[in-house]
C-alpha positions in Angstrom: 59.1 -61.7 -5.2 57.6 -59.0 -7.4 55.9 -61.6 -9.5 54.4 -63.2 -6.4 53.0 -59.8 -5.1 51.4 -59.1 -8.5 49.7 -62.5 -8.6 48.4 -61.9 -5.1 46.9 -58.5 -6.1 45.2 -60.0 -9.2 43.7 -62.7 -7.1 42.2 -60.2 -4.6 40.7 -58.1 -7.4 39.2 -61.1 -9.2 37.6 -62.3 -5.9 36.1 -58.9 -5.2 34.5 -58.7 -8.7 33.1 -62.3 -8.3 31.6 -61.5 -4.9 30.1 -58.3 -6.0 28.5 -59.9 -9.1 27.0 -62.7 -6.9 25.5 -60.1 -4.4 24.0 -58.1 -7.2 22.6 -60.9 -9.4 21.8 -63.9 -7.2 21.4 -63.0 -3.6 17.8 -62.1 -2.5 17.1 -59.1 -0.3 15.7 -60.5 2.9 16.1 -57.3 5.0 13.3 -56.9 7.6 12.1 -53.8 9.4 11.2 -54.1 13.1 9.0 -51.5 14.7 8.7 -51.1 18.4 5.1 -50.1 19.0 6.2 -48.0 21.9 8.8 -46.1 19.9 8.4 -43.0 17.9 7.1 -43.8 14.4 9.1 -42.8 11.4 7.8 -41.9 7.9 10.1 -42.6 4.9 10.5 -39.9 2.4 11.6 -39.8 -1.2 15.2 -38.8 -1.7 14.8 -38.7 -5.5 15.8 -35.3 -7.0 13.5 -33.5 -9.4 14.7 -33.6 -13.0 14.2 -29.8 -13.0 16.1 -29.2 -9.8 14.8 -27.5 -6.7 13.4 -24.1 -5.8 12.9 -21.5 -8.5 13.2 -24.1 -11.3 10.0 -25.7 -10.0 8.0 -22.5 -10.6 6.7 -21.8 -14.1 6.4 -18.0 -14.7 5.6 -18.2 -18.4 1.8 -18.4 -18.0 1.7 -15.4 -15.7 4.0 -13.4 -18.0 1.9 -14.2 -21.1 -1.3 -13.1 -19.3 0.3 -9.9 -18.1 2.7 -8.3 -20.6 0.0 -7.2 -23.1 -2.1 -5.6 -20.4 0.7 -3.4 -19.1 1.3 0.0 -20.9 3.8 2.8 -21.1 2.5 6.1 -19.7 4.0 9.4 -20.9 3.3 12.6 -18.8 3.9 15.8 -20.7 4.0 19.2 -18.9 5.2 22.6 -19.8 7.2 24.9 -17.5 8.8 28.3 -17.8 12.5 28.7 -17.7 14.4 30.6 -15.0 15.7 34.2 -15.3 19.3 34.2 -16.4 20.5 37.7 -15.6 19.9 40.7 -13.3 18.3 42.5 -16.3 15.6 39.8 -16.4 14.6 40.9 -12.8 14.7 44.6 -13.6 12.8 44.6 -16.9 10.7 41.6 -16.3 11.2 38.0 -17.3 9.1 36.1 -19.8 10.5 32.6 -19.7 10.4 30.4 -22.7 8.1 27.5 -22.4 10.1 24.3 -21.8 8.4 20.9 -22.3 9.0 18.2 -19.7 8.3 14.6 -20.0 7.8 12.0 -17.2 7.2 8.3 -17.8 5.7 5.4 -15.9 3.6 2.3 -16.4 -0.1 1.4 -16.2 -2.3 -1.6 -16.2 -5.4 -2.0 -18.4 -8.2 -3.2 -16.2 -11.1 -3.4 -18.6 -11.5 -4.1 -22.4 -13.0 -0.7 -23.0 -9.8 1.1 -22.0 -9.7 1.9 -18.3 -6.2 2.0 -17.0 -4.9 2.1 -13.4 -1.6 3.8 -12.6 0.1 5.8 -9.8 -1.0 9.3 -9.0 2.6 10.5 -9.0 3.0 9.2 -12.6 0.2 11.6 -13.9 0.5 14.5 -11.4 0.5 18.0 -13.0 0.1 16.5 -16.5 -1.1 18.6 -19.3 -1.2 15.8 -21.8 -1.0 12.0 -21.3 -0.1 9.4 -23.9 -0.4 5.7 -23.4 1.5 3.2 -25.5 0.4 -0.5 -25.6 2.7 -3.4 -25.8 2.0 -3.6 -29.6 3.3 0.0 -29.9 -0.1 1.5 -30.6 -0.4 5.0 -28.9 -3.5 6.6 -27.5 -4.2 9.9 -25.8 -5.5 9.4 -22.3 -7.8 11.3 -20.0 -7.7 11.4 -16.2 -10.9 10.0 -14.7 -9.8 10.6 -11.1 -6.9 10.3 -8.7 -6.3 9.7 -5.0 -3.0 11.1 -3.6 -3.3 9.2 -0.3 -3.3 5.8 -1.9 -1.2 7.0 -4.9 -3.7 5.5 -7.3 -5.0 7.2 -10.5 -7.5 6.0 -13.1 -7.1 6.8 -16.8 -9.3 6.2 -19.9 -8.4 5.8 -23.5 -11.0 5.6 -26.3 -10.6 2.6 -28.6 -12.8 0.8 -31.2 -11.5 -2.6 -30.2 -11.3 -4.6 -27.0 -8.0 -4.3 -25.3 -6.2 -7.1 -23.3 -6.7 -6.5 -19.6 -6.1 -7.9 -16.1 -8.9 -8.4 -13.5 -8.1 -7.5 -9.9 -7.3 -10.5 -7.7 -7.7 -10.8 -3.9 -4.6 -9.4 -2.3 -5.8 -10.6 1.2 -4.9 -14.1 0.1 -1.3 -13.2 -0.7 1.2 -15.0 1.5 4.7 -14.1 2.6 7.2 -16.1 0.6 4.9 -16.4 -2.5 6.5 -16.0 -5.9 5.4 -12.8 -7.7 6.2 -11.0 -11.0 6.6 -7.3 -11.4 5.6 -6.2 -14.9 6.3 -2.7 -16.2 6.8 -0.8 -19.4 9.5 1.7 -18.1 11.3 2.8 -21.3 8.7 2.2 -24.0 10.6 -0.9 -25.0 7.6 -3.2 -24.6 6.8 -4.8 -21.2 9.5 -6.2 -19.0 9.2 -8.9 -16.3 11.1 -9.4 -13.1 10.5 -12.1 -10.5 10.8 -12.2 -6.7 8.8 -13.1 -3.6 6.5 -11.4 -1.2 8.9 -10.2 1.5 6.3 -8.6 3.8 2.7 -7.4 4.0 1.1 -4.2 5.5 4.3 -2.1 5.3 3.4 1.5 6.3 6.5 3.5 5.3 5.5 5.8 8.1 2.3 7.0 6.4 -0.1 4.4 7.8 -0.5 2.9 4.3 -0.4 -0.8 3.7 2.0 -1.9 1.0 3.0 -5.3 -0.2 6.8 -5.5 0.0 8.6 -7.7 -2.6 12.2 -8.2 -3.8 11.2 -8.2 -7.5 13.3 -5.6 -9.2 11.4 -2.3 -9.7 13.1 0.8 -11.0 11.9 4.3 -11.9 9.5 4.0 -14.8 8.0 0.7 -13.4 5.7 2.8 -11.2 2.1 2.0 -12.0 2.9 -1.5 -13.4 1.4 -4.8 -12.3 2.4 -7.1 -9.5 0.9 -10.6 -10.3 1.2 -14.0 -8.7 2.2 -17.2 -10.7 -1.5 -17.6 -11.8 -1.4 -14.2 -13.4 -3.8 -12.6 -10.9 -3.3 -8.9 -10.4 -2.5 -8.6 -6.6 -0.9 -5.1 -6.6 0.1 -1.9 -8.4 3.9 -1.3 -8.1 4.4 2.1 -6.5 7.6 2.8 -4.7 11.1 1.9 -3.9 13.2 3.0 -0.9 16.6 4.0 -2.0 19.2 6.7 -1.5 20.1 6.6 -5.1 16.6 6.4 -6.6 17.3 2.9 -8.0 16.3 -0.5 -7.0 18.4 -1.8 -4.0 16.6 -5.0 -3.1 13.0 -4.3 -2.2 10.0 -2.5 -3.6 6.4 -1.8 -2.7 3.0 -2.2 -4.3 -0.5 -1.0 -3.4 -2.6 -4.2 -2.6 -5.2 -4.9 -5.3 -8.1 -4.8 -2.8 -7.2 -1.2 -2.0 -6.6 -0.2 -5.6 -9.9 -1.8 -6.7 -11.8 0.0 -4.0 -10.2 3.4 -5.0 -11.0 2.7 -8.7 -14.6 1.8 -7.9 -15.0 4.9 -5.8 -13.6 7.2 -8.5 -16.0 5.8 -11.0 -19.1 5.9 -8.8 -18.5 9.0 -6.6 -15.7 10.9 -8.2 -13.6 10.7 -5.0 -12.6 8.1 -2.5 -15.1 7.1 0.2 -13.2 6.1 3.4 -14.9 4.1 6.1 -13.4 5.2 9.5 -13.3 3.0 12.6 -12.4 5.9 14.8 -9.5 4.7 17.0 -5.9 5.7 17.4 -3.0 3.8 18.8 0.4 4.4 20.3 3.3 3.8 17.9 5.4 0.8 18.9 9.1 1.2 19.8 8.5 4.6 21.4 9.3 5.5 25.0 5.7 5.6 26.0 5.0 2.3 24.2 7.8 0.7 26.1 6.6 2.1 29.4 3.0 0.9 28.7 4.3 -2.6 27.6 2.7 -2.1 24.2 5.8 -3.4 22.3 4.9 -6.9 23.6 1.3 -6.8 22.6 0.2 -8.8 19.5 -2.6 -6.6 18.2 -3.6 -3.0 18.0 -3.8 -1.1 21.4 -6.7 1.4 21.5 -5.3 4.6 23.0 -8.1 7.0 22.1 -11.5 6.9 20.5 -12.8 9.6 18.2 -15.9 11.3 19.3 -19.1 10.3 17.5 -17.3 7.5 15.7 -18.5 4.0 14.9 -16.0 2.7 17.5 -17.5 4.9 20.2 -21.1 4.0 19.3 -20.3 0.3 19.3 -18.8 0.5 22.8 -15.1 -0.1 22.0 -13.1 1.3 25.0 -9.7 2.7 25.6 -7.3 0.0 26.5 -9.0 -2.6 24.3 -6.6 -4.6 22.1 -8.0 -5.3 18.6 -7.0 -8.8 17.5 -9.1 -9.3 14.4 -11.4 -7.6 12.0 -13.9 -9.8 10.1 -11.9 -12.7 11.3 -8.7 -11.3 9.6 -5.9 -11.2 12.1 -4.2 -7.9 12.8 -1.0 -7.5 14.7 -0.2 -3.8 13.9 -2.0 -0.6 13.0 -1.0 -0.7 9.3 -2.7 -4.1 9.0 -5.8 -2.6 10.5 -5.9 0.4 8.3 -4.9 -1.7 5.3 -8.0 -3.8 5.7 -10.3 -0.9 6.4 -9.0 1.0 3.3 -11.0 -1.5 1.3 -14.2 -0.5 3.1 -16.7 2.3 2.7 -18.8 4.4 5.1 -21.8 2.4 6.5 -20.1 -0.9 6.0 -20.3 -3.1 9.1 -17.2 -4.9 10.3 -16.9 -7.3 13.2 -14.1 -6.3 15.5 -12.6 -8.8 17.9 -11.0 -7.2 21.0 -9.2 -8.5 24.0 -10.6 -6.6 27.0 -8.8 -7.5 30.3 -8.4 -11.1 29.1 -11.9 -11.5 27.8 -12.4 -11.9 24.0 -15.4 -9.8 22.8 -16.8 -9.5 19.2 -18.2 -6.1 18.5 -20.1 -5.1 15.3 -19.0 -1.6 14.2 -20.6 0.5 11.5 -17.8 2.5 9.7 -18.4 6.2 9.3 -17.3 8.9 6.9 -14.2 10.6 8.1 -15.1 13.5 10.3 -11.6 14.7 11.1 -8.7 16.1 9.1 -5.3 17.7 9.6 -5.3 20.9 7.6 -2.4 21.8 5.4 0.3 24.4 6.2 -0.7 25.1 9.8 -1.3 21.5 10.9 -4.4 21.9 13.0 -6.5 18.8 13.6 -10.1 19.7 13.1 -13.4 17.8 13.1 -16.9 18.4 11.8 -19.4 19.7 14.4 -21.5 17.0 16.0 -25.1 17.6 17.0 -24.0 18.3 20.6 -21.3 20.7 19.3 -23.9 22.6 17.3 -26.1 22.9 20.4 -23.3 23.9 22.7 -21.8 26.5 20.4 -25.1 27.6 18.9 -23.7 27.1 15.4 -24.8 25.3 12.3 -21.5 25.3 10.5 -17.8 25.3 11.3 -15.0 22.9 12.4 -13.8 22.3 15.9 -10.1 22.3 16.7 -9.1 19.1 18.6 -5.3 19.4 18.4 -2.6 21.8 17.3 1.2 21.6 16.7 3.4 22.7 19.6 4.2 26.1 18.1 0.5 27.1 18.4 -0.2 25.6 21.8 0.1 28.9 23.7 -2.9 30.4 21.8 -5.5 28.2 23.5 -7.1 27.1 20.3 -8.1 23.6 21.2 -11.9 23.4 21.7 -12.7 26.5 19.6 -14.6 26.5 16.3 -13.2 27.9 13.1 -15.9 29.6 11.1 -13.8 31.6 8.7 -10.3 31.7 7.2 -9.5 35.0 5.5 -12.6 35.6 3.4 -13.6 31.9 3.1 -16.5 30.6 5.2 -15.9 27.2 6.8 -18.8 24.8 6.8 -17.0 21.5 7.2 -13.6 19.7 7.0 -13.6 19.9 3.2 -13.9 23.7 3.3 -11.1 23.8 6.0 -8.7 21.7 3.8 -9.3 24.0 0.8 -9.0 27.2 2.8 -5.8 26.3 4.6 -4.2 25.0 1.4 -4.2 28.7 0.3 -2.4 29.8 3.4 1.1 31.3 2.6 4.0 32.0 4.9 4.6 35.2 2.8 1.3 36.9 3.8 -1.0 37.2 6.8 -3.7 34.7 7.5 -6.9 35.7 9.4 -8.8 33.0 11.4 -12.2 33.7 12.9 -13.1 31.6 15.9 -16.0 31.0 18.3 -15.7 29.7 21.8 -18.3 27.8 23.9 -19.5 31.1 25.4 -20.4 32.3 21.9 -17.6 34.9 21.9 -16.0 35.6 18.5 -12.3 36.4 18.1 -10.1 36.9 15.2 -6.4 35.8 15.2 -3.9 37.0 12.6 -1.0 34.7 11.8 2.1 35.7 9.9 
């Protein structure tokens, strides 16, 4: 019985092998495909797997890294501070603290062969001496050409007899969410380091109406001022910030877009300061109670809440309630996208603003103007330069008009009055106002001289 069962099993196995060989070697494939013309067409796709695998393995970072690492430098910021008094005797007999050196570090990007370097303002702030170390370990002393605190961009210069490797600015407006990028820095003077990630978001404001590129490429302290490049090696951003309770990388970082950084650098070289072209509109922040009541949270675009007096927007006929949809054919869905694009423009540049006005789409050319308004430090007043009408009404040639004040000063009736003097400083314009109010101290009295529309002068003393 067992022998019979064994023979039966061998016979089945032999038959299966014979049939399979015949199908494979001799039988022709006569399969036909029938297509019903009325049915949905199907497109065949390849199911073959790449020899490299899928996803990140398909991307070659080596070319971008080779282009970048030698153009990224280590920046050393050296300052000197006095020590603290250590006993009550120091207070009684006076304290002359010993000078203590402090060193801060960051990264920078060479942007020209003759030694111009862009970095972050916070990397070089309060520096008394700056040293720059290249990827080949050569060290140079650097000078500050200029800096802009608002954009956190600074420009340095080193003197060298030979051309340096450098990166040219790319076009950050072409950057796409999901695009692979490299963050290159020189954080510990150990030669340049490279990390990879993707663009997670664009036009992040971080609550300051700035416009950052957000990535998940690892950036840690010391990487500030380094390069963010795409896979072609184009410089699309200057790494600037991380948001972390520990101060270390936790999954995302932020970079100043290259178009903004390039414009700041050009302004610092040509004018010595940053020239900002202002549209002259304000909006209502989304996800607030008022925005919810107005239905603004559901709007795709920038809702125009107020228009600044004598601004380009007012002169062009933009109205309150308009919804800005595009600028120069660049789509904007939030205020940080609008300001991010305008930060690459200068006064007297003309932009085409596309607005939705009660369902009608209107294109409006707007000439950007120099900023006429500022919020002064320490006291927080919002003031503006005098317009021609203001000068006529107040019978003044110089001064700044108060347009808004913090809640604690609302009872003084300051709005609409003109500041002509702060302590002993005469005020001609918003630049004077910023400088004068920066000297205000809570430890001493501040005298502010004002003129109202009737020409009456008053002096207020603030403690």
